[in-house]
PASEBA-1860 file (N, C-alpha, C; in nm, 3 decimals):
! residues 172
1> MSVRTDAD> 0.085/-0.119/0.000/0.000/0.000/0.000/0.088/0.124/0.000 ~ 0.063/0.214/-0.091/0.144/0.335/-0.100/0.088/0.443/-0.006 ~ 0.177/0.527/0.040/0.138/0.637/0.127/0.088/0.750/0.038 ~ -0.028/0.801/0.070/-0.086/0.910/-0.009/-0.018/1.041/0.026 ~ 0.004/1.122/-0.077/0.067/1.253/-0.055/-0.034/1.347/0.010 ~ 0.020/1.453/0.070/-0.068/1.555/0.127/-0.160/1.612/0.021 ~ -0.105/1.637/-0.098/-0.186/1.696/-0.205/-0.303/1.605/-0.241 ~ -0.278/1.473/-0.249/-0.387/1.378/-0.278/-0.492/1.381/-0.167
9> LVRSAQAG> -0.445/1.385/-0.043/-0.538/1.387/0.070/-0.620/1.515/0.073 ~ -0.556/1.628/0.042/-0.628/1.756/0.041/-0.734/1.755/-0.068 ~ -0.698/1.708/-0.188/-0.797/1.705/-0.296/-0.916/1.616/-0.258 ~ -0.888/1.502/-0.197/-0.997/1.412/-0.154/-1.082/1.478/-0.045 ~ -1.015/1.543/0.050/-1.089/1.609/0.158/-1.172/1.725/0.103 ~ -1.118/1.797/0.006/-1.194/1.905/-0.056/-1.318/1.853/-0.127 ~ -1.310/1.728/-0.173/-1.425/1.665/-0.240/-1.521/1.601/-0.140 ~ -1.491/1.614/-0.008/-1.583/1.565/0.093/-1.542/1.436/0.161
17> DVASFEIL> -1.424/1.385/0.135/-1.378/1.260/0.197/-1.325/1.289/0.337 ~ -1.405/1.259/0.438/-1.369/1.287/0.576/-1.247/1.206/0.619 ~ -1.235/1.082/0.573/-1.121/0.998/0.611/-0.989/1.060/0.567 ~ -0.988/1.125/0.453/-0.865/1.192/0.406/-0.828/1.308/0.499 ~ -0.928/1.383/0.543/-0.899/1.492/0.637/-0.848/1.436/0.769 ~ -0.903/1.323/0.812/-0.857/1.261/0.937/-0.709/1.221/0.927 ~ -0.666/1.174/0.811/-0.524/1.139/0.792/-0.438/1.266/0.801 ~ -0.485/1.373/0.739/-0.412/1.501/0.749/-0.404/1.547/0.895
25> YVRYAPVV> -0.511/1.528/0.969/-0.512/1.564/1.111/-0.405/1.485/1.187 ~ -0.402/1.354/1.165/-0.304/1.269/1.234/-0.161/1.312/1.198 ~ -0.139/1.345/1.073/-0.005/1.387/1.029/0.036/1.522/1.086 ~ -0.057/1.614/1.093/-0.022/1.752/1.125/-0.062/1.802/1.263 ~ -0.138/1.727/1.340/-0.173/1.771/1.475/-0.049/1.793/1.561 ~ 0.054/1.706/1.554/0.174/1.734/1.635/0.245/1.863/1.592 ~ 0.245/1.892/1.464/0.308/2.014/1.416/0.231/2.136/1.468 ~ 0.101/2.134/1.453/0.018/2.245/1.499/0.032/2.262/1.650
33> HAILLGRL> 0.027/2.151/1.724/0.038/2.157/1.869/0.173/2.218/1.910 ~ 0.280/2.177/1.843/0.413/2.231/1.877/0.421/2.380/1.849 ~ 0.365/2.424/1.738/0.364/2.567/1.706/0.289/2.644/1.814 ~ 0.174/2.592/1.853/0.091/2.660/1.953/0.156/2.655/2.091 ~ 0.216/2.543/2.125/0.280/2.529/2.255/0.396/2.626/2.270 ~ 0.456/2.663/2.159/0.562/2.763/2.162/0.512/2.904/2.186 ~ 0.379/2.921/2.181/0.322/3.056/2.192/0.217/3.069/2.302 ~ 0.161/2.958/2.347/0.048/2.962/2.440/0.070/2.868/2.558
41> PPADADDV> -0.003/2.889/2.668/0.002/2.792/2.778/-0.045/2.654/2.729 ~ 0.007/2.548/2.789/-0.028/2.412/2.742/-0.178/2.384/2.730 ~ -0.257/2.424/2.828/-0.402/2.397/2.820/-0.465/2.470/2.702 ~ -0.419/2.592/2.678/-0.471/2.668/2.565/-0.426/2.607/2.432 ~ -0.301/2.559/2.428/-0.249/2.497/2.306/-0.333/2.378/2.265 ~ -0.376/2.298/2.363/-0.460/2.182/2.333/-0.592/2.226/2.270 ~ -0.657/2.325/2.330/-0.785/2.373/2.280/-0.771/2.438/2.143 ~ -0.670/2.521/2.127/-0.653/2.594/2.001/-0.614/2.498/1.889
49> TQNVFITA> -0.544/2.388/1.922/-0.514/2.288/1.819/-0.643/2.237/1.756 ~ -0.739/2.207/1.839/-0.868/2.160/1.786/-0.935/2.268/1.701 ~ -0.928/2.391/1.748/-0.989/2.501/1.672/-0.922/2.521/1.536 ~ -0.790/2.503/1.532/-0.717/2.518/1.405/-0.770/2.417/1.304 ~ -0.792/2.294/1.347/-0.839/2.193/1.253/-0.986/2.210/1.217 ~ -1.064/2.266/1.306/-1.203/2.299/1.271/-1.202/2.408/1.164 ~ -1.117/2.508/1.184/-1.103/2.615/1.084/-1.052/2.558/0.952 ~ -0.952/2.470/0.961/-0.896/2.410/0.839/-1.003/2.333/0.763
57> LTKLGSLR> -1.084/2.259/0.834/-1.189/2.181/0.767/-1.287/2.273/0.695 ~ -1.324/2.382/0.760/-1.422/2.472/0.698/-1.363/2.555/0.584 ~ -1.230/2.580/0.589/-1.169/2.665/0.487/-1.084/2.588/0.387 ~ -1.084/2.457/0.395/-0.998/2.377/0.307/-1.029/2.401/0.159 ~ -1.152/2.428/0.129/-1.190/2.456/-0.009/-1.121/2.578/-0.068 ~ -1.078/2.669/0.018/-1.011/2.790/-0.031/-0.863/2.770/-0.058 ~ -0.810/2.653/-0.022/-0.668/2.625/-0.047/-0.653/2.589/-0.194 ~ -0.593/2.679/-0.271/-0.583/2.660/-0.415/-0.475/2.560/-0.455
65> EPAAFAGW> -0.368/2.551/-0.377/-0.259/2.459/-0.410/-0.252/2.350/-0.303 ~ -0.312/2.234/-0.330/-0.316/2.126/-0.231/-0.179/2.085/-0.175 ~ -0.073/2.097/-0.255/0.060/2.060/-0.207/0.113/2.157/-0.102 ~ 0.049/2.272/-0.086/0.093/2.373/0.009/0.028/2.356/0.146 ~ -0.035/2.242/0.171/-0.109/2.222/0.295/-0.021/2.243/0.419 ~ 0.101/2.191/0.419/0.188/2.200/0.538/0.210/2.346/0.578 ~ 0.245/2.428/0.484/0.266/2.569/0.514/0.138/2.640/0.553 ~ 0.029/2.602/0.487/-0.101/2.663/0.513/-0.148/2.632/0.654
73> IARTARNA> -0.136/2.507/0.698/-0.183/2.470/0.832/-0.092/2.532/0.938 ~ 0.038/2.542/0.908/0.131/2.605/1.003/0.098/2.753/1.018 ~ 0.070/2.822/0.907/0.034/2.964/0.913/-0.099/2.980/0.986 ~ -0.194/2.890/0.962/-0.323/2.894/1.032/-0.301/2.882/1.182 ~ -0.210/2.793/1.224/-0.180/2.776/1.366/-0.117/2.901/1.425 ~ -0.021/2.960/1.354/0.043/3.082/1.403/-0.058/3.195/1.418 ~ -0.145/3.209/1.319/-0.248/3.313/1.325/-0.345/3.287/1.440 ~ -0.382/3.161/1.460/-0.474/3.126/1.569/-0.412/3.157/1.705
81> AEDHRRRM> -0.282/3.131/1.718/-0.214/3.162/1.844/-0.216/3.312/1.870 ~ -0.187/3.389/1.766/-0.186/3.535/1.782/-0.326/3.586/1.815 ~ -0.428/3.535/1.747/-0.566/3.574/1.776/-0.603/3.540/1.920 ~ -0.564/3.421/1.963/-0.596/3.376/2.099/-0.527/3.468/2.201 ~ -0.401/3.500/2.177/-0.328/3.587/2.270/-0.391/3.726/2.277 ~ -0.434/3.778/2.164/-0.499/3.910/2.164/-0.627/3.907/2.246 ~ -0.704/3.801/2.233/-0.829/3.790/2.309/-0.802/3.774/2.458 ~ -0.689/3.717/2.494/-0.660/3.687/2.633/-0.583/3.797/2.706
89> IDTVEIDT> -0.548/3.905/2.638/-0.467/4.011/2.699/-0.528/4.062/2.828 ~ -0.657/4.083/2.830/-0.721/4.139/2.948/-0.763/4.032/3.049 ~ -0.737/3.907/3.018/-0.778/3.798/3.106/-0.657/3.748/3.183 ~ -0.672/3.738/3.312/-0.568/3.681/3.395/-0.614/3.542/3.436 ~ -0.537/3.443/3.396/-0.573/3.306/3.427/-0.498/3.263/3.552 ~ -0.571/3.216/3.651/-0.510/3.167/3.773/-0.513/3.016/3.767 ~ -0.395/2.958/3.771/-0.380/2.813/3.765/-0.370/2.763/3.909 ~ -0.480/2.714/3.963/-0.483/2.672/4.102/-0.395/2.551/4.128
97> AFATRGTQ> -0.369/2.471/4.027/-0.284/2.353/4.045/-0.136/2.388/4.032 ~ -0.104/2.511/3.993/0.036/2.547/3.971/0.119/2.532/4.098 ~ 0.067/2.578/4.208/0.144/2.571/4.333/0.180/2.428/4.367 ~ 0.088/2.336/4.344/0.116/2.194/4.370/0.221/2.143/4.273 ~ 0.205/2.175/4.145/0.300/2.128/4.045/0.437/2.192/4.066 ~ 0.436/2.320/4.105/0.560/2.393/4.120/0.653/2.336/4.226 ~ 0.599/2.260/4.320/0.683/2.204/4.425/0.752/2.077/4.378 ~ 0.713/2.022/4.267/0.774/1.901/4.215/0.884/1.939/4.119
105> GDDAEAAQ> 1.005/1.891/4.146/1.124/1.929/4.071/1.112/1.910/3.921 ~ 1.062/1.795/3.877/1.054/1.769/3.734/0.961/1.867/3.664 ~ 0.848/1.895/3.725/0.753/1.987/3.663/0.809/2.128/3.658 ~ 0.879/2.167/3.763/0.938/2.301/3.765/1.044/2.313/3.657 ~ 1.127/2.209/3.641/1.229/2.211/3.537/1.166/2.212/3.399 ~ 1.060/2.135/3.381/0.992/2.132/3.251/0.933/2.269/3.219 ~ 0.874/2.334/3.319/0.817/2.467/3.298/0.926/2.567/3.263 ~ 1.040/2.556/3.330/1.153/2.646/3.301/1.204/2.622/3.159
113> ALEAIRAL> 1.217/2.496/3.119/1.264/2.464/2.984/1.165/2.513/2.879 ~ 1.036/2.495/2.906/0.934/2.540/2.812/0.939/2.692/2.794 ~ 0.955/2.765/2.903/0.966/2.910/2.893/1.092/2.951/2.816 ~ 1.201/2.878/2.838/1.325/2.908/2.766/1.308/2.882/2.616 ~ 1.239/2.775/2.581/1.215/2.745/2.439/1.127/2.853/2.378 ~ 1.025/2.897/2.451/0.936/3.001/2.400/1.008/3.132/2.373 ~ 1.119/3.156/2.442/1.193/3.280/2.424/1.287/3.275/2.303 ~ 1.303/3.159/2.242/1.394/3.144/2.128/1.330/3.201/2.001
121> PEAYRETL> 1.413/3.231/1.899/1.357/3.272/1.770/1.264/3.163/1.714 ~ 1.167/3.204/1.636/1.061/3.114/1.588/1.113/2.987/1.522 ~ 1.212/2.997/1.435/1.261/2.879/1.363/1.313/2.775/1.461 ~ 1.386/2.818/1.561/1.441/2.725/1.659/1.331/2.674/1.752 ~ 1.244/2.764/1.793/1.136/2.729/1.886/1.048/2.618/1.828 ~ 1.004/2.635/1.705/0.914/2.536/1.646/0.985/2.403/1.625 ~ 1.109/2.408/1.577/1.183/2.284/1.553/1.208/2.210/1.683 ~ 1.247/2.283/1.789/1.270/2.219/1.919/1.141/2.164/1.979
129> MLRLVEGM> 1.031/2.235/1.965/0.903/2.185/2.015/0.866/2.053/1.946 ~ 0.886/2.049/1.815/0.854/1.926/1.742/0.944/1.812/1.788 ~ 1.070/1.840/1.814/1.164/1.735/1.855/1.147/1.696/2.001 ~ 1.148/1.794/2.091/1.150/1.765/2.234/1.012/1.738/2.294 ~ 0.911/1.807/2.245/0.777/1.791/2.302/0.696/1.686/2.227 ~ 0.700/1.694/2.094/0.620/1.602/2.013/0.695/1.474/1.980 ~ 0.827/1.470/2.004/0.906/1.349/1.984/0.930/1.312/1.838 ~ 0.922/1.409/1.750/0.943/1.382/1.608/1.092/1.375/1.577
137> SGPEIAAR> 1.128/1.292/1.481/1.267/1.282/1.436/1.296/1.397/1.338 ~ 1.424/1.417/1.309/1.462/1.520/1.213/1.394/1.503/1.078 ~ 1.399/1.380/1.019/1.330/1.360/0.891/1.178/1.384/0.899 ~ 1.117/1.348/1.011/0.973/1.373/1.027/0.945/1.523/1.031 ~ 1.030/1.596/1.102/1.014/1.742/1.109/1.027/1.802/0.970 ~ 1.128/1.757/0.895/1.148/1.808/0.759/1.025/1.780/0.672 ~ 0.973/1.659/0.682/0.859/1.621/0.599/0.734/1.702/0.634 ~ 0.715/1.733/0.760/0.593/1.803/0.802/0.602/1.954/0.789
145> TGLTPGSV> 0.723/2.009/0.790/0.736/2.155/0.787/0.778/2.208/0.651 ~ 0.827/2.121/0.564/0.875/2.166/0.434/1.019/2.216/0.439 ~ 1.081/2.212/0.556/1.222/2.248/0.567/1.307/2.135/0.510 ~ 1.426/2.166/0.466/1.517/2.061/0.421/1.573/1.991/0.544 ~ 1.614/1.864/0.530/1.675/1.794/0.644/1.795/1.871/0.701 ~ 1.873/1.933/0.613/1.987/2.012/0.659/1.944/2.131/0.744 ~ 1.838/2.199/0.702/1.787/2.312/0.779/1.737/2.268/0.915 ~ 1.670/2.153/0.918/1.620/2.099/1.046/1.738/2.072/1.139
153> RVNLHRGM> 1.843/2.007/1.085/1.962/1.978/1.168/2.024/2.106/1.222 ~ 2.038/2.206/1.136/2.097/2.333/1.179/2.009/2.398/1.285 ~ 1.878/2.403/1.262/1.787/2.465/1.358/1.790/2.392/1.492 ~ 1.793/2.258/1.487/1.799/2.182/1.612/1.931/2.208/1.684 ~ 2.041/2.207/1.611/2.171/2.228/1.673/2.182/2.367/1.735 ~ 2.149/2.469/1.657/2.158/2.606/1.708/2.056/2.630/1.819 ~ 1.937/2.576/1.800/1.834/2.591/1.903/1.875/2.527/2.035 ~ 1.935/2.408/2.027/1.981/2.340/2.149/2.093/2.420/2.215
161> QMLRGALG> 2.183/2.477/2.136/2.289/2.560/2.193/2.229/2.680/2.267 ~ 2.133/2.746/2.203/2.069/2.861/2.266/1.992/2.820/2.391 ~ 1.925/2.706/2.384/1.849/2.657/2.497/1.941/2.625/2.615 ~ 2.053/2.558/2.587/2.149/2.528/2.694/2.200/2.657/2.758 ~ 2.227/2.756/2.675/2.272/2.885/2.727/2.165/2.950/2.814 ~ 2.042/2.943/2.769/1.932/3.004/2.845/1.907/2.932/2.977 ~ 1.937/2.803/2.979/1.916/2.724/3.101/2.043/2.718/3.186 ~ 2.139/2.801/3.154/2.261/2.806/3.233/2.355/2.691/3.208
169> GSAV> 2.353/2.637/3.087/2.445/2.529/3.050/2.402/2.393/3.095 ~ 2.286/2.381/3.160/2.242/2.248/3.204/2.200/2.166/3.083 ~ 2.217/2.037/3.093/2.183/1.947/2.983/2.034/1.945/2.959 ~ 1.999/1.930/2.832/1.857/1.922/2.794/1.830/1.781/2.753
END
């Protein structure tokens, strides 16, 4: 059985094939989640990921070049994160479980690492989120983002160097 290309899946989904859209969701949900996690609190990233795919489903017909799905869904995620942040500016979210989590060393370190990743330039932030949070390999990241494998390696290497520096040289 051959693996269907994104373009084939998009064309099928545009014609109403829900199963094709579900395959696109499985392929790209980790990418969208990583992009959002680099910009939003984890609970918000989960919710906005779902909203991005609801938007994608409703607007898929407007995508003129089916092969451009990866870039289109990534841009949709970035825009959704920015829209969400603008709506939340006046809202202060109190995380009642934070104090409990904050006393546990692993969670505190993870929160510190996540904040350090969020402070990195976008190219490094997204690549590191895909690698460290979503567990994707370099070739998987390249396939899902449209970056070349060499660019992914460079972004991961430089991003890890910056992250180590931000965390005071501690191992990641």
